[in-house]
C-alpha positions in Angstrom: -3.6 -16.2 2.6 -2.5 -13.9 -0.2 -0.9 -10.7 0.4 -3.8 -9.0 -1.0 -6.1 -10.6 1.5 -3.6 -9.8 4.5 -3.8 -6.0 3.3 -7.7 -6.2 3.2 -8.0 -7.5 6.7 -5.6 -4.7 8.0 -7.4 -2.2 6.2 -10.7 -3.0 7.5 -9.5 -3.4 11.1 -11.2 -1.2 14.0 -9.4 2.1 13.5 -7.1 3.0 16.1 -6.4 6.6 15.2 -5.3 7.8 18.7 -3.1 4.8 19.3 -1.1 5.0 15.9 0.4 8.4 17.1 4.0 7.7 17.2 5.9 8.2 20.7 7.2 11.5 21.2 9.7 12.9 23.6 9.8 16.1 25.6 6.9 17.7 27.8 5.8 19.8 25.0 5.4 17.1 22.5 3.6 15.1 25.1 1.3 17.7 25.8 0.7 18.3 22.0 -0.2 14.2 21.9 -2.5 14.5 24.8 -4.2 17.4 23.1 -4.8 15.3 19.9 -6.1 12.5 22.0 -8.5 15.0 23.7 -9.6 16.6 20.5 -10.2 13.3 19.0 -12.4 12.0 21.9 -14.3 15.3 21.7 -15.0 14.9 17.8 -16.2 11.3 18.4 -18.8 12.5 20.8 -19.9 15.2 18.5 -20.2 13.0 15.3 -23.9 12.4 15.4 -24.4 16.2 15.4 -22.2 16.9 12.6 -22.5 14.0 10.1 -25.4 11.9 8.5 -22.7 9.2 7.9 -19.1 8.9 9.1 -16.7 5.8 8.2 -13.1 5.4 9.4 -10.8 2.8 8.3 -7.2 2.2 9.5 -4.6 1.3 6.7 -1.4 -0.3 7.1 0.5 2.7 5.7 -0.7 6.3 5.2 -2.0 7.3 1.7 -1.1 10.5 0.1 -3.8 10.5 -2.4 -7.6 9.8 -2.3 -10.2 10.0 -5.3 -13.6 8.5 -5.7 -13.9 6.4 -8.7 -17.2 6.9 -10.9 -20.1 4.2 -10.6 -19.7 1.5 -13.2 -16.0 1.8 -13.8 -15.0 -1.8 -12.1 -16.8 -4.7 -11.4 -16.8 -5.6 -7.7 -16.8 -9.2 -6.3 -19.2 -7.9 -3.7 -22.5 -7.1 -4.8 -24.9 -4.2 -3.9 -27.2 -5.1 -1.0 -30.8 -3.9 -0.1 -29.2 -1.1 2.1 -25.8 -0.6 0.6 -24.0 0.0 -2.9 -20.5 -0.5 -3.8 -18.3 2.1 -4.8 -14.4 2.4 -5.3 -11.6 4.8 -4.2 -8.0 5.1 -5.3 -5.4 5.2 -2.6 -1.6 5.2 -2.6 1.1 4.4 0.1 3.8 6.2 1.8 5.9 3.5 3.4 9.0 5.4 4.0 11.1 2.9 2.3 10.1 0.3 5.0 7.9 -1.6 2.8 6.8 -1.7 -1.1 4.6 1.0 -2.2 1.4 0.8 -4.2 -1.3 2.4 -6.2 -4.4 0.8 -4.5 -8.2 0.4 -5.5 -10.3 0.1 -2.4 -14.1 -0.7 -2.2 -16.5 0.1 0.3 -20.2 -0.3 1.1 -21.9 3.1 1.0 -25.5 3.4 2.6 -28.2 4.2 0.0 -29.7 6.5 2.5 -27.3 9.2 2.0 -28.0 9.4 -1.8 -30.1 12.3 -2.9 -33.7 11.5 -2.6 -33.1 8.3 -0.8 -35.4 7.2 2.1 -33.8 7.3 5.6 -32.6 4.1 7.2 -33.3 2.8 10.7 -30.3 2.2 13.0 -30.6 -1.4 12.4 -30.6 -1.1 9.1 -27.5 1.0 9.0 -25.8 -1.8 11.1 -26.2 -4.2 8.0 -23.7 -1.9 6.1 -20.0 -2.5 6.4 -18.6 0.7 5.3 -14.9 0.4 5.9 -12.6 0.1 2.9 -11.4 -3.3 1.6 -8.3 -3.4 -0.8 -9.4 -4.8 -4.1 -6.2 -4.5 -6.3 -2.6 -3.2 -5.7 0.0 -2.2 -8.4 3.7 -2.1 -7.1 5.9 0.9 -7.7 9.4 1.7 -6.3 8.6 5.0 -4.4 5.8 6.6 -2.4 3.0 7.7 -4.8 2.2 11.3 -4.1 -0.9 11.6 -6.5 -3.3 9.2 -8.3 -6.1 10.6 -10.7 -8.2 8.8 -13.3 -9.0 10.4 -16.6 -12.5 11.8 -16.5 -13.4 10.8 -20.0 -12.1 7.2 -19.5 -11.8 6.3 -15.8 -10.1 3.0 -16.6 -6.9 5.3 -17.3 -5.1 6.0 -14.0 -2.2 8.5 -14.0 0.4 8.4 -10.9 3.3 10.6 -10.1 5.7 9.6 -7.2 8.4 10.7 -5.0 11.2 10.6 -7.7 9.1 12.1 -10.5 8.3 8.8 -12.2 4.9 9.1 -13.9 3.0 6.5 -15.3 -0.8 5.7 -16.8 -2.1 2.5 -16.3 -4.7 1.2 -18.5 -7.3 -1.2 -16.3 -9.8 -3.5 -17.3 -13.3 -3.7 -15.7 -12.2 -6.3 -13.2 -9.3 -3.9 -12.2 -6.5 -5.8 -14.0 -3.7 -4.0 -15.6 -3.8 -4.3 -19.3 -1.0 -1.8 -20.1 1.2 0.7 -18.3 2.8 3.8 -20.0 5.8 5.5 -18.5 5.7 9.3 -19.1 9.5 10.1 -19.4 10.6 13.7 -18.1 10.5 14.5 -14.6 13.6 13.8 -12.4 12.6 14.9 -9.0 9.7 14.5 -6.6 6.4 15.3 -8.2 2.9 16.3 -6.8 1.1 18.2 -9.7 -0.9 15.8 -11.8 -4.2 17.1 -13.7 -6.3 15.6 -16.6 -7.8 17.9 -18.9 -11.7 18.0 -18.2 -12.6 19.1 -21.8 -9.9 17.6 -24.0 -9.6 13.7 -23.6 -6.2 12.5 -22.9 -4.2 15.5 -22.1 -2.3 15.5 -18.8 -0.4 18.0 -17.0 2.5 17.2 -14.5 4.6 19.2 -12.2 7.7 18.4 -10.1 10.4 19.6 -7.9 12.6 19.9 -11.0 10.8 23.6 -11.6 9.0 22.3 -14.6 5.5 21.7 -15.9 5.0 19.1 -18.6 2.0 18.6 -20.9 1.4 15.1 -22.2 -0.9 13.9 -25.2 -1.7 10.6 -23.8 -4.8 9.8 -26.2 -2.8 9.5 -29.4 0.0 7.4 -27.8 -1.6 5.3 -25.0 -0.2 2.0 -26.3 3.2 3.2 -26.5 5.4 1.8 -23.5 7.2 5.0 -23.2 5.9 8.7 -23.9 7.7 12.2 -24.0 6.1 15.4 -23.4 4.5 17.5 -26.0 5.8 20.5 -24.4 7.7 21.4 -21.2 7.0 24.7 -19.3 9.9 26.5 -17.3 8.2 29.6 -16.2 9.0 28.8 -12.5 12.2 29.2 -10.8 11.6 27.0 -7.9 9.5 23.7 -7.0 6.3 23.7 -8.8 3.9 22.4 -6.2 0.8 22.0 -8.2 -0.8 22.5 -11.5 -4.4 22.4 -12.7 -6.5 22.8 -15.7 -9.2 25.4 -16.2 -12.5 23.8 -16.1 -14.2 25.6 -19.1 -11.8 26.5 -21.9 -9.7 23.1 -22.3 -6.7 25.2 -23.5 -5.6 27.1 -20.2 -4.2 26.0 -16.9 -2.6 27.3 -13.9 0.4 26.5 -11.6 1.9 27.5 -8.5 5.5 27.4 -6.9 7.7 27.9 -4.2 8.9 31.0 -6.1 5.6 32.6 -5.0 4.3 33.1 -8.5 1.0 32.1 -9.8 1.4 31.3 -13.6 -1.5 30.9 -16.2 -0.9 29.4 -19.5 -2.6 28.9 -22.8 -1.3 25.9 -24.5 -1.7 27.4 -27.9 0.9 30.2 -27.0 4.4 30.2 -25.7 4.2 33.0 -23.3 2.2 33.0 -20.0 -1.1 35.2 -19.8 -0.5 35.7 -16.4 3.0 35.3 -14.5 2.9 37.3 -11.2 4.1 36.8 -7.6 0.8 37.0 -5.8 2.4 37.5 -2.2 5.7 38.6 -0.7 4.8 36.5 2.5 3.9 33.2 1.3 4.4 30.3 -1.3 1.3 28.4 -2.3 1.0 24.7 -2.4 -2.2 24.0 -4.2 -4.7 25.7 -6.3 -8.2 25.1 -7.8 -10.4 26.7 -10.2 -14.1 27.1 -9.7 -16.3 24.7 -11.4 -19.1 27.3 -11.9 -17.4 30.6 -12.5 -14.7 31.2 -15.3 -12.8 33.8 -13.4 -12.6 32.7 -9.8 -10.0 30.4 -8.3 -8.5 29.6 -4.9 -5.2 28.9 -3.7 -3.9 27.2 -0.6 -1.0 29.0 1.2 1.9 27.6 3.0 1.1 30.3 5.6 -2.3 28.4 6.3 -4.7 30.8 4.6 -6.9 30.2 1.6 -6.8 33.0 -1.1 -9.7 33.7 -3.6 -8.6 35.4 -6.8 -10.1 36.7 -9.7 -8.4 36.1 -13.1 -9.2 39.2 -14.7 -7.3 41.2 -12.1 -4.8 39.1 -9.9 -3.1 42.4 -8.5 -5.0 41.8 -5.3 -7.0 39.0 -3.6 -10.7 39.0 -3.3 -10.6 37.7 0.0 -8.4 35.7 2.6 -10.1 32.9 4.5 -8.4 32.3 7.8 -9.1 29.3 10.0 -6.4 26.7 9.8 -3.0 27.0 11.7 -0.7 24.9 9.2 0.1 24.9 5.6 -2.6 24.0 3.3 -2.3 20.7 1.4 -5.3 20.8 -1.2 -8.3 23.1 -2.1 -11.1 21.7 -4.0 -14.5 23.1 -5.3 -17.7 21.7 -4.4 -19.1 20.0 -7.6 -23.0 20.7 -6.4 -22.5 24.3 -4.7 -20.8 27.1 -6.5 -20.3 29.0 -3.3 -18.7 26.3 -1.4 -14.9 25.5 -1.4 -13.0 23.4 0.9 -9.4 23.0 2.1 -7.2 20.5 3.8 -4.1 21.3 5.9 -1.4 19.8 8.0 -3.2 21.1 11.0 -5.3 17.8 10.9 -8.4 19.7 9.5 -10.7 20.1 6.7 -12.6 23.2 6.3 -15.7 23.8 4.3 -16.1 27.6 3.4 -19.3 29.2 2.3 -18.2 32.3 0.3 -21.7 33.8 0.3 -21.3 34.4 3.8 -18.1 36.6 3.7 -18.7 39.8 5.4 -21.8 38.8 7.4 -22.2 40.3 10.8 -21.8 38.1 13.8 -22.6 38.0 17.3 -19.7 38.0 19.8 -20.5 34.3 20.7 -20.5 33.5 16.9 -17.1 35.0 16.6 -15.7 32.6 18.9 -16.4 29.7 16.3 -14.5 31.5 13.8 -15.1 33.8 10.4 -18.7 33.9 9.3 -17.7 32.0 5.9 -16.5 29.1 8.0 -19.3 26.5 7.6 -17.8 23.4 8.9 -14.6 22.1 10.3 -14.0 18.3 10.1 -11.5 17.6 12.9 -11.5 13.7 13.0 -8.1 13.3 11.9 -5.1 12.9 14.2 -2.7 13.4 11.7 -1.8 16.1 8.9 -4.5 15.6 6.1 -2.9 14.7 2.7 -5.6 14.8 0.3 -9.5 14.9 0.2 -12.1 14.7 -2.9 -15.8 15.5 -2.9 -18.0 12.8 -4.2 -19.7 13.9 -7.5 -22.5 11.5 -6.8 -23.6 12.5 -3.3 -23.8 16.2 -2.1 -21.9 17.0 0.9 -19.9 13.8 1.0 -16.3 13.7 1.0 -13.3 11.0 1.2 -10.3 12.1 3.0 -6.9 10.5 3.9 -4.2 11.6 6.6 -0.7 10.8 8.0 -2.3 8.8 10.8 -3.1 6.0 8.2 -6.7 6.7 8.5 -9.2 7.2 5.7 -12.5 9.0 6.4 -15.7 9.0 4.3 -18.2 11.6 5.6 -21.4 13.3 4.7 -22.4 16.7 6.5 -25.6 16.5 8.5 -28.6 17.8 7.2 -29.3 19.4 10.4 -26.1 21.5 10.0 -27.1 22.6 6.6 -30.6 23.6 7.6 -29.0 25.7 10.5 -26.9 27.4 8.2 -29.6 28.1 5.6 -29.6 25.3 3.1 -31.6 27.3 0.5 -28.5 29.6 0.2 -26.4 27.1 -1.5 -28.5 27.4 -4.5 -27.8 30.9 -5.0 -25.4 31.9 -8.0 -22.2 33.5 -7.0 -21.3 36.9 -8.3 -17.6 37.4 -8.3 -18.0 41.2 -7.9 -19.8 40.5 -4.6 -16.6 39.5 -3.1 -14.6 42.7 -4.1 
């Protein structure tokens, strides 16, 4: 049996999220572990009320990154069935030096019933769908891979950045084989920021613990074995935790750092448009610009809160969303609903927020469930959530990965949405309403 086949079998084993919790010493840690076990059991009990679909897969090692791959990018050995269609997902490994690290491409059967306008399936029909992930291809690296993202205009181009700052772009063929790998030479320290330009083909941004952001023109030099950045930005004085392109202009991007500053740059000019410390109390780990509003953006704080800001005036936040209890690891805007943003945290939770509900009055019993804008809390992970991504094909469908070695793919129940007024998710957001 090949190593690839072994990995696939391990990855498709029945998930043992509770059992994978590492032994801890001390009464306090034992109590915490017991609480995690109890919370997981309660979550499993309530899954049928919260989701139309939920899949759990236990991996050999935790993945620090996850991303859906667009339909038709790669050819899968397993074909679509009457009740399921194949989709691919990008994953990585973090082995803490105990094994080889890989960029991985996984495949899974997705029930056709969860796609828009699809017919519902009977429980018997659902049983025919094997939704656990199988590893289809692996590409070795010498260090844990922190992020992996495909180029939106050409999904066969996949960029990665790892714990040493090594950055690569893989050119893959339709059968997931490596045709060419370009090394992007600049960063010398651990890197997490990785963002392809959604407007300009082949432009990539990276950021690292070396306090810099690098801009790369991959399109014109993609067949070169080594690539130097077209520009290096040193606007931060500490670790740059994340960098993201704006979704509209193709020229502007933002970055956040341990120096507590948010920097907003236009690649055509040398000085930042915005360079300001947004908080005296916290640094920011991640940011995301709205896909619907040119001015709205969200930041994930080390203090466990999610902050909403307007680019036209960053002197104060529009709103602070409180619901997590540990540092935020990622924020993403829902690709279908302009008023829904999601956040993940080291507290093992992913929260979907409905910003249209900010400021709504609540009954006393509703207050016990959290702030009015808290739409849904995904609490099925038993380790800190490293990354998550919305599906761009299936509304309300999310893939997430965590330190417990578990990958979840889940779709919010229609009943949950109906109870929260699903029609409200089609209303345009006016940023001024949040002020």
